[in-house]
N, C-alpha and C positions, 0 to 999 in steps of 0.2 A: 350635955345637950348641945347640938350644933347651933352656932350663932347664925341668925338669918338677917336678911336685909331689913325686915320689920324691926328687929332689935336695934339695928344701927339707926334707922329712921326715928325711933322713939328717943334714943340717946341724943341725936342731933337736932330733934325738933323739926324735922322736915318730912315730906311724904316719901313713901317707898319708891315712887317713880323718880324722885330727885336722887335718891340713893343709887338707883339703877343707872341713871345718867352719869353719875360721878364714877361709879365702879367700872363702867364700860367706856369711859373717856369720851363721852359725847360732848359736842361743842356748846349745846344750849344750856349752860350752867355757869354761874360765876366762879372765878378762880378761888375766891375765899370760901365759898360754900363747898366746892369740890375738895379743897385741902382739909377743911374741917371734917368732912365725911370720911376721907381716906385716913386721917389721923385716928378717928374713932374706930374705923374698921380694923386698923392695925392693932390698936390697944385691946380690942375684943378678940383678936386672933381669928378674924373672919376668913373662912375658906369658901370660895364660890362653889355652888352646887352645879357642876358641869352636867350631871345626869339630867337634872331638871331642865337645864338650858337646852340640852340636846333634843329633848322631847318637843320643845318649841321650834328650834331652828332646823331640826332633822340633821344636824351635824354633830359628830362626836369629837371633833378635833383630834382624831387619831388616824394613823395610816398603818397599813399592814406591810411587812417586809418579808419576802421569801428568799432565802439564800441556801446554798448547799450545806454550809458548815460554818457557824460563827466562831469555832475554835481556830480555824485556819487563819493565820495572820492577815492574809490578803482580804478575806471577807470581813474580818474584824475591823480593818482600817476603812473599808467601804462603809460599814455600818456606823463607824465613828463620824465619818463625814455626813452621813444622813442625820445622825443624832444631833450634831452641832447645828445644822440648819433648822431642824424641827424644834429644838430647844429655843433657838433665837425667835422663832415664830409661834411659840407656845402650842406646839402639837405634841401629842404623845405617840408612841409606837407599839405595835404588836410585832414581835420577831419570831419567825418560825424557821426551823432547819428542815429542809427537804431531804437531806442526806443523798442528794442526786437521785432520788427515787421518784419516778413519774406518778405513782399512786399516791405517795405522801404529798407531792406537790398539788395534785388535784384536791386532796382532802383539805389542805391548808388554804387553797384558793377559796373553797366553799366556806371554810371557817372564818376567813377574813370578811366575807359578806355577812355571815351570821353575827359577827361582832360589830357590824355596822361601821367598818372602817371607811373613812371618807375617800380613800384612794389606796392604791397598791403599787409597791415597787417590787419587781421580781427579777431574780437572776435565774432564768428558766433552765430546766434540765435538758429539754429538747431531745429526749429519747424517742418521742413520737409526737404526733400533732394533737393529742387530746387536750393539752393545755390551751391551745388556740381556740378549740371549740368552747371550752369553759370561759375563756376570756371574752369571746365574742358576745356572751350573754351578760357581761359584767355591767352593772348600772353605774359604776364609779370609774374615774380615770385610772389608767395603768401606764407605768413607765418601766421600760426594760433596762436592766443593768448589764452592761458588758457582753450581752448576747442579744440577738434580735431576730425576729422572724423574717423570712424572705419577703413577706408582704410589706408594702411601703406605708401602710396606714397607721402604724404605731409610733409612739414617741419612744426614743431610746437615747442613752448615752453609752458609748463604747470606747475602748482603747483601740487604736488602729493596729489590729493584729497582724495584718499583712506587712505593714511597715516595720513593726517590732520584730517579727520573725526574719524578714529580709535583712534587717540590721545585724541580727545575731549571726546568721549564716554568712553574710557578706564579710563580717569581721573575721570569721574563722577561715574563709577562703583567702583573705588578705594576709592571714598568718601562715599561709602555705598549705592548708589542709585540703585534701582532695578525696578523702573518704570520711564522710560525715554521716552520723546517724541521729535522726530526730526521734525522741521518745515522747509520745503523747497519748491521750485517751483515744478511743474510737471516734472516727470523724462523723459524729451525729450532730454535734453542736456547731453553731455558726463560728464560734471562736476557734475551734479546732480546724475546721475547713479553711478558715482564713489564714491561720498560721502555717498550715501545710502549703497553701498557695504562696505565701511569702517566702518560705524556704525554697520552693521550686523556682520562684522568680529570681532569687539570688544566684542559684546554680545556672540558670539560663542566661542571665545578663552577664555573667562572668565567663561565658563560652565553654562551660564544662558539660560533659555528658550527663544525662539523667542518672546514670549509675553512680555518680559521685555522692548522691543522697539516698539514704535508706531510711524509710519511715517504719518505726516499730511501735505497736500499740501496747499500752500498759494501763492498768487500773490506777486511779489517783490515790495511791497509798505508798508511803515511803518504803515499807517492807517489800511490796511487790516490785517497785522500781529497783530496789537493791538486788533482788533475785534476777530480774531481767538483765540488768547491767552486768551482773556477775557472769552470766552465761555469755554475754556479748564479748566481754574483755578476755574471757578464757578461750574464745574461739580462735582458730588459725587466721581467719581473715578479719581481725578486729579493726574497727575504725580508728582514725587518729584523733577524732573529735566527736564529742557528744553535745547535742543541743537538747535540753530537757524542758518539759512542759512547764514546770514551775520550780521555784527555789526549794520547796519542801522535798520534792522528789529528787532534786539535784543533791541534797544531803545524803540520801540513800545511795545514789549513784557514786558519790565521792567515796563513801565507805567501801563499796564493792571494789572500786579501783585500787584503793590502798590495800585491801585484804588480798588482792591478786598480786601484790608486790610491785605494782606499777606506780609511777610518779605523775603528778599533775603539775604543770601542763606538758612536761617534756615527753612523756609517753602518750598521754591522752589529755587533750584540752577539754574543757567543759564550760557551757554557758547555760544559765538558768533563765527564769522569767519571773517578774514581779518586783524584785528588790525588797524582800521583807527585811526587817531590821537585822536579823542574825546573819544575813549574807555577807555583810562587811566584816564580821568578826569570826568567820570560819577560817581555818588554816589549811590551805591557802584561801584568801578571801575570794569570793565567788564573782566572776564576771556575769552580769545579768542584764535583763531588759527591765527598766524601771517603769512600772505603771503608776499613773497619778491617782492612786487609790482613794485618798481622801477627797480629791476633787471630783472623782466619779460619783461618790456617794452624795456629796454636797450639792453638785449640779443636778443630779437626778431628783433629789428632794425639792430643790428650787423649782424645777420644771413642774413637778406634781403639785406643789403647794400654790404656785402661781395660777395653775388651772383651777384649783379648788377655790381660791379666793376671788378669782374673776368670774367664777360660776359659768364659765364657757370653755369649750374645748380649745378654741383659738387655733392658731397655726400649729402644724406638726413641728415638734422639736426633735431633730435627729442630729446629735452632736458626736463627732469623732475626735478624741484627744490623742495627741502624739506621745508615744512612749519614748524613752531615752536609753540608749545603750550605755551601761556603766561598766567600763573596762577595769578589771582588777587582776588578781594573780593566777586565776585558773586558765588563762589563755596567754 
Protein backbone atom coordinates (compact mmCIF):
# COMPACT_ATOMS: atom_id res chain seq x y z
CA UNK A 1 0.00 0.00 0.00
CA UNK A 2 1.35 3.46 -0.95
CA UNK A 3 2.56 5.69 1.85
CA UNK A 4 0.57 8.93 2.13
CA UNK A 5 1.23 12.30 3.76
CA UNK A 6 -1.23 11.25 6.45
CA UNK A 7 1.09 8.34 7.38
CA UNK A 8 4.06 10.71 7.61
CA UNK A 9 2.04 13.18 9.72
CA UNK A 10 1.06 10.42 12.14
CA UNK A 11 4.67 9.25 12.50
CA UNK A 12 5.97 12.81 12.98
CA UNK A 13 3.15 13.94 15.28
CA UNK A 14 2.27 16.93 13.09
CA UNK A 15 -0.59 17.93 10.79
CA UNK A 16 -0.90 16.90 7.14
CA UNK A 17 -0.61 20.59 6.21
CA UNK A 18 2.77 20.77 7.97
CA UNK A 19 3.95 17.68 6.08
CA UNK A 20 2.83 19.27 2.82
CA UNK A 21 4.78 22.42 3.62
CA UNK A 22 7.92 20.41 4.33
CA UNK A 23 7.67 18.25 1.21
CA UNK A 24 7.00 21.26 -1.00
CA UNK A 25 9.87 23.27 0.50
CA UNK A 26 7.64 26.08 1.77
CA UNK A 27 9.29 28.77 3.92
CA UNK A 28 6.70 28.86 6.74
CA UNK A 29 8.07 25.86 8.67
CA UNK A 30 11.03 25.48 11.03
CA UNK A 31 14.21 23.81 9.80
CA UNK A 32 14.10 21.16 12.57
CA UNK A 33 10.51 20.18 11.79
CA UNK A 34 11.19 20.11 8.08
CA UNK A 35 14.26 17.89 8.49
CA UNK A 36 12.34 15.54 10.80
CA UNK A 37 9.53 15.16 8.25
CA UNK A 38 11.92 14.62 5.34
CA UNK A 39 13.81 11.96 7.33
CA UNK A 40 10.57 10.10 8.09
CA UNK A 41 9.40 10.42 4.47
CA UNK A 42 12.67 8.88 3.26
CA UNK A 43 12.53 6.08 5.81
CA UNK A 44 8.97 5.21 4.73
CA UNK A 45 9.95 5.38 1.02
CA UNK A 46 7.32 8.03 0.36
CA UNK A 47 6.63 8.84 -3.30
CA UNK A 48 4.62 11.98 -4.15
CA UNK A 49 1.30 11.39 -5.89
CA UNK A 50 1.76 13.65 -8.90
CA UNK A 51 -1.55 12.56 -10.40
CA UNK A 52 -3.46 13.80 -7.38
CA UNK A 53 -1.43 16.99 -7.35
CA UNK A 54 -2.09 17.63 -11.04
CA UNK A 55 -5.84 17.47 -10.42
CA UNK A 56 -5.44 20.38 -8.03
CA UNK A 57 -2.85 22.44 -9.90
CA UNK A 58 -4.00 21.49 -13.43
CA UNK A 59 -0.30 20.92 -14.19
CA UNK A 60 1.15 17.52 -15.07
CA UNK A 61 4.83 18.54 -14.95
CA UNK A 62 5.31 16.89 -18.34
CA UNK A 63 6.08 18.21 -21.82
CA UNK A 64 5.50 16.63 -25.22
CA UNK A 65 8.35 16.32 -27.74
CA UNK A 66 7.73 15.68 -31.44
CA UNK A 67 10.76 14.82 -33.59
CA UNK A 68 11.17 12.98 -36.90
CA UNK A 69 13.31 10.09 -35.62
CA UNK A 70 14.90 9.55 -32.20
CA UNK A 71 17.21 6.84 -33.62
CA UNK A 72 18.99 9.48 -35.73
CA UNK A 73 22.05 10.61 -33.72
CA UNK A 74 21.24 14.28 -34.39
CA UNK A 75 17.75 14.09 -32.91
CA UNK A 76 18.97 11.84 -30.09
CA UNK A 77 21.49 14.50 -29.05
CA UNK A 78 18.80 17.22 -29.15
CA UNK A 79 16.52 15.09 -26.98
CA UNK A 80 19.37 14.48 -24.55
CA UNK A 81 19.71 18.25 -24.14
CA UNK A 82 15.97 18.54 -23.54
CA UNK A 83 16.04 15.68 -21.06
CA UNK A 84 18.92 17.15 -19.07
CA UNK A 85 17.08 20.46 -18.58
CA UNK A 86 13.77 18.72 -17.77
CA UNK A 87 15.40 16.41 -15.23
CA UNK A 88 17.09 19.37 -13.56
CA UNK A 89 13.70 21.04 -13.17
CA UNK A 90 11.76 17.87 -12.35
CA UNK A 91 9.68 17.63 -15.51
CA UNK A 92 8.84 14.42 -17.31
CA UNK A 93 8.58 14.00 -21.09
CA UNK A 94 6.42 12.27 -23.67
CA UNK A 95 8.46 11.55 -26.83
CA UNK A 96 6.84 10.87 -30.20
CA UNK A 97 8.47 10.08 -33.57
CA UNK A 98 6.61 11.68 -36.48
CA UNK A 99 8.74 9.84 -39.09
CA UNK A 100 8.57 13.09 -41.10
CA UNK A 101 4.93 12.30 -41.82
CA UNK A 102 2.47 15.23 -41.57
CA UNK A 103 -0.48 12.98 -40.69
CA UNK A 104 1.48 11.35 -37.87
CA UNK A 105 2.57 14.80 -36.69
CA UNK A 106 -1.04 15.98 -36.43
CA UNK A 107 -2.03 12.81 -34.57
CA UNK A 108 0.71 13.30 -31.98
CA UNK A 109 0.01 17.00 -31.56
CA UNK A 110 -3.53 16.04 -30.58
CA UNK A 111 -2.28 13.22 -28.39
CA UNK A 112 0.00 15.61 -26.52
CA UNK A 113 -3.08 17.66 -25.65
CA UNK A 114 -4.97 14.51 -24.61
CA UNK A 115 -2.09 13.58 -22.30
CA UNK A 116 -2.39 17.06 -20.76
CA UNK A 117 1.21 17.95 -21.56
CA UNK A 118 1.97 21.37 -20.06
CA UNK A 119 3.87 22.43 -23.20
CA UNK A 120 5.19 21.08 -26.49
CA UNK A 121 8.57 21.09 -28.25
CA UNK A 122 8.29 20.30 -31.95
CA UNK A 123 10.68 19.73 -34.85
CA UNK A 124 8.00 20.27 -37.53
CA UNK A 125 7.68 18.27 -40.73
CA UNK A 126 6.57 21.36 -42.70
CA UNK A 127 5.20 19.30 -45.59
CA UNK A 128 2.13 21.55 -45.51
CA UNK A 129 0.50 24.13 -43.23
CA UNK A 130 -1.86 21.85 -41.33
CA UNK A 131 0.39 21.73 -38.31
CA UNK A 132 0.11 25.52 -37.98
CA UNK A 133 -3.68 25.29 -37.96
CA UNK A 134 -3.49 22.69 -35.19
CA UNK A 135 -0.96 24.70 -33.20
CA UNK A 136 -3.05 27.87 -33.45
CA UNK A 137 -5.66 26.16 -31.25
CA UNK A 138 -3.16 24.89 -28.70
CA UNK A 139 -3.95 25.91 -25.11
CA UNK A 140 -0.31 25.33 -24.06
CA UNK A 141 3.01 26.99 -25.03
CA UNK A 142 4.91 25.61 -28.02
CA UNK A 143 8.58 26.07 -28.94
CA UNK A 144 10.00 25.09 -32.34
CA UNK A 145 13.25 23.15 -32.73
CA UNK A 146 15.62 23.90 -35.62
CA UNK A 147 12.79 24.74 -38.01
CA UNK A 148 10.37 27.62 -37.76
CA UNK A 149 7.25 28.96 -39.46
CA UNK A 150 7.51 32.11 -41.56
CA UNK A 151 5.17 33.79 -39.09
CA UNK A 152 7.06 35.77 -36.44
CA UNK A 153 4.66 34.96 -33.60
CA UNK A 154 6.30 31.74 -32.39
CA UNK A 155 9.19 30.91 -30.07
CA UNK A 156 12.00 28.94 -31.64
CA UNK A 157 15.65 27.99 -31.38
CA UNK A 158 17.46 27.14 -34.60
CA UNK A 159 20.89 26.54 -36.04
CA UNK A 160 21.96 29.28 -38.48
CA UNK A 161 21.40 27.18 -41.59
CA UNK A 162 22.37 29.95 -44.01
CA UNK A 163 25.70 30.50 -42.27
CA UNK A 164 26.37 26.74 -41.96
CA UNK A 165 25.77 26.01 -45.65
CA UNK A 166 27.71 29.13 -46.68
CA UNK A 167 30.68 27.94 -44.61
CA UNK A 168 30.63 24.50 -46.24
CA UNK A 169 30.43 25.70 -49.85
CA UNK A 170 32.83 28.60 -49.26
CA UNK A 171 35.36 26.07 -47.91
CA UNK A 172 34.99 23.90 -51.02
CA UNK A 173 35.42 26.91 -53.29
CA UNK A 174 38.58 27.91 -51.44
CA UNK A 175 39.82 24.36 -52.00
CA UNK A 176 39.55 25.05 -55.73
CA UNK A 177 36.21 23.41 -56.54
CA UNK A 178 34.04 24.95 -59.25
CA UNK A 179 31.58 22.09 -59.82
CA UNK A 180 29.72 21.49 -56.55
CA UNK A 181 26.57 19.43 -56.03
CA UNK A 182 24.39 19.92 -52.96
CA UNK A 183 22.27 16.88 -52.05
CA UNK A 184 19.30 17.66 -49.78
CA UNK A 185 15.59 16.90 -49.20
CA UNK A 186 12.86 18.73 -51.12
CA UNK A 187 12.74 22.40 -50.20
CA UNK A 188 9.53 22.39 -48.14
CA UNK A 189 11.09 22.88 -44.68
CA UNK A 190 12.59 26.17 -43.57
CA UNK A 191 15.94 24.50 -42.81
CA UNK A 192 16.26 23.17 -46.37
CA UNK A 193 15.38 26.52 -47.95
CA UNK A 194 17.88 28.29 -45.70
CA UNK A 195 20.74 25.92 -46.51
CA UNK A 196 20.12 26.23 -50.24
CA UNK A 197 20.17 30.00 -49.76
CA UNK A 198 23.52 29.70 -47.93
CA UNK A 199 24.98 27.61 -50.76
CA UNK A 200 23.93 30.17 -53.37
CA UNK A 201 25.28 33.00 -51.24
CA UNK A 202 28.74 31.36 -51.21
CA UNK A 203 28.68 30.91 -55.00
CA UNK A 204 27.58 34.52 -55.52
CA UNK A 205 30.03 36.13 -53.09
CA UNK A 206 32.94 34.24 -54.64
CA UNK A 207 32.03 35.62 -58.08
CA UNK A 208 31.17 32.24 -59.60
CA UNK A 209 28.37 31.60 -62.09
CA UNK A 210 25.18 30.00 -60.72
CA UNK A 211 26.02 26.90 -62.78
CA UNK A 212 28.87 26.17 -60.35
CA UNK A 213 26.22 24.79 -57.96
CA UNK A 214 23.80 21.97 -58.71
CA UNK A 215 21.06 21.13 -56.20
CA UNK A 216 19.84 17.51 -56.22
CA UNK A 217 16.96 16.35 -54.01
CA UNK A 218 17.06 13.08 -52.12
CA UNK A 219 15.03 11.26 -49.46
CA UNK A 220 16.59 11.39 -45.99
CA UNK A 221 17.68 7.75 -46.18
CA UNK A 222 21.25 6.49 -46.36
CA UNK A 223 20.40 3.91 -49.03
CA UNK A 224 18.66 6.47 -51.22
CA UNK A 225 21.57 8.89 -51.00
CA UNK A 226 23.92 6.04 -51.88
CA UNK A 227 21.95 5.36 -55.08
CA UNK A 228 21.70 9.04 -56.01
CA UNK A 229 25.44 9.60 -55.54
CA UNK A 230 26.29 6.43 -57.46
CA UNK A 231 24.46 7.85 -60.48
CA UNK A 232 26.13 11.25 -60.06
CA UNK A 233 29.71 9.97 -59.80
CA UNK A 234 29.28 7.61 -62.73
CA UNK A 235 28.04 10.37 -65.02
CA UNK A 236 30.31 12.04 -67.59
CA UNK A 237 29.89 15.48 -66.03
CA UNK A 238 30.48 14.51 -62.42
CA UNK A 239 31.12 17.24 -59.81
CA UNK A 240 34.44 17.62 -58.05
CA UNK A 241 32.76 18.14 -54.66
CA UNK A 242 29.61 17.09 -52.84
CA UNK A 243 27.89 18.90 -49.97
CA UNK A 244 25.46 16.50 -48.27
CA UNK A 245 22.39 17.32 -46.16
CA UNK A 246 23.64 15.44 -43.09
CA UNK A 247 26.41 13.12 -41.95
CA UNK A 248 24.26 9.99 -42.10
CA UNK A 249 23.57 10.55 -45.79
CA UNK A 250 27.23 11.44 -46.31
CA UNK A 251 28.17 7.91 -45.18
CA UNK A 252 26.07 6.49 -48.01
CA UNK A 253 27.64 8.96 -50.41
CA UNK A 254 31.17 7.96 -49.37
CA UNK A 255 30.41 4.28 -50.01
CA UNK A 256 29.07 5.10 -53.48
CA UNK A 257 32.23 7.07 -54.30
CA UNK A 258 34.53 4.25 -53.16
CA UNK A 259 32.54 1.62 -55.07
CA UNK A 260 32.95 3.73 -58.23
CA UNK A 261 36.72 3.35 -57.81
CA UNK A 262 37.21 7.01 -56.91
CA UNK A 263 39.22 8.53 -54.09
CA UNK A 264 38.19 11.06 -51.45
CA UNK A 265 39.14 13.91 -51.58
CA UNK A 266 41.48 13.75 -54.61
CA UNK A 267 38.71 12.74 -57.04
CA UNK A 268 35.69 14.04 -55.15
CA UNK A 269 35.64 16.07 -51.94
CA UNK A 270 32.71 15.75 -49.55
CA UNK A 271 31.24 17.82 -46.69
CA UNK A 272 28.48 16.69 -44.36
CA UNK A 273 26.35 18.44 -41.75
CA UNK A 274 25.70 17.89 -38.00
CA UNK A 275 29.04 16.41 -36.83
CA UNK A 276 27.57 13.27 -35.33
CA UNK A 277 30.08 11.27 -33.28
CA UNK A 278 30.97 8.72 -35.97
CA UNK A 279 32.01 11.48 -38.42
CA UNK A 280 35.42 11.83 -36.79
CA UNK A 281 36.06 8.06 -36.97
CA UNK A 282 35.21 7.39 -40.61
CA UNK A 283 38.06 6.78 -43.05
CA UNK A 284 38.77 9.34 -44.26
CA UNK A 285 37.33 11.40 -41.43
CA UNK A 286 34.43 13.59 -42.56
CA UNK A 287 34.61 17.36 -42.95
CA UNK A 288 31.28 18.61 -41.64
CA UNK A 289 29.31 21.49 -40.17
CA UNK A 290 28.90 21.04 -36.43
CA UNK A 291 25.48 21.86 -35.00
CA UNK A 292 25.26 22.62 -31.25
CA UNK A 293 22.72 19.81 -30.83
CA UNK A 294 22.72 19.48 -27.05
CA UNK A 295 22.51 23.25 -26.68
CA UNK A 296 19.56 23.41 -29.09
CA UNK A 297 17.60 20.91 -26.98
CA UNK A 298 18.63 22.34 -23.63
CA UNK A 299 17.82 25.93 -24.63
CA UNK A 300 14.47 24.98 -26.18
CA UNK A 301 13.47 23.23 -22.96
CA UNK A 302 14.59 26.23 -20.91
CA UNK A 303 12.49 28.61 -23.02
CA UNK A 304 9.43 26.39 -22.62
CA UNK A 305 9.84 25.67 -18.90
CA UNK A 306 10.48 29.33 -18.12
CA UNK A 307 7.16 30.16 -19.75
CA UNK A 308 5.38 27.41 -17.84
CA UNK A 309 6.83 28.41 -14.49
CA UNK A 310 6.18 32.12 -14.98
CA UNK A 311 2.61 31.29 -16.10
CA UNK A 312 2.86 33.98 -18.76
CA UNK A 313 3.82 33.90 -22.41
CA UNK A 314 6.24 36.78 -21.89
CA UNK A 315 8.48 38.04 -24.69
CA UNK A 316 9.04 35.96 -27.80
CA UNK A 317 12.28 33.98 -27.70
CA UNK A 318 13.76 33.50 -31.15
CA UNK A 319 17.34 32.27 -30.85
CA UNK A 320 19.77 31.49 -33.68
CA UNK A 321 22.91 29.51 -32.80
CA UNK A 322 26.03 29.55 -34.97
CA UNK A 323 27.28 26.22 -36.35
CA UNK A 324 30.99 25.58 -36.89
CA UNK A 325 32.84 24.16 -39.88
CA UNK A 326 34.96 21.17 -38.79
CA UNK A 327 37.64 20.52 -41.41
CA UNK A 328 38.85 16.91 -41.63
CA UNK A 329 40.19 14.61 -44.33
CA UNK A 330 37.37 14.46 -46.92
CA UNK A 331 38.26 17.91 -48.26
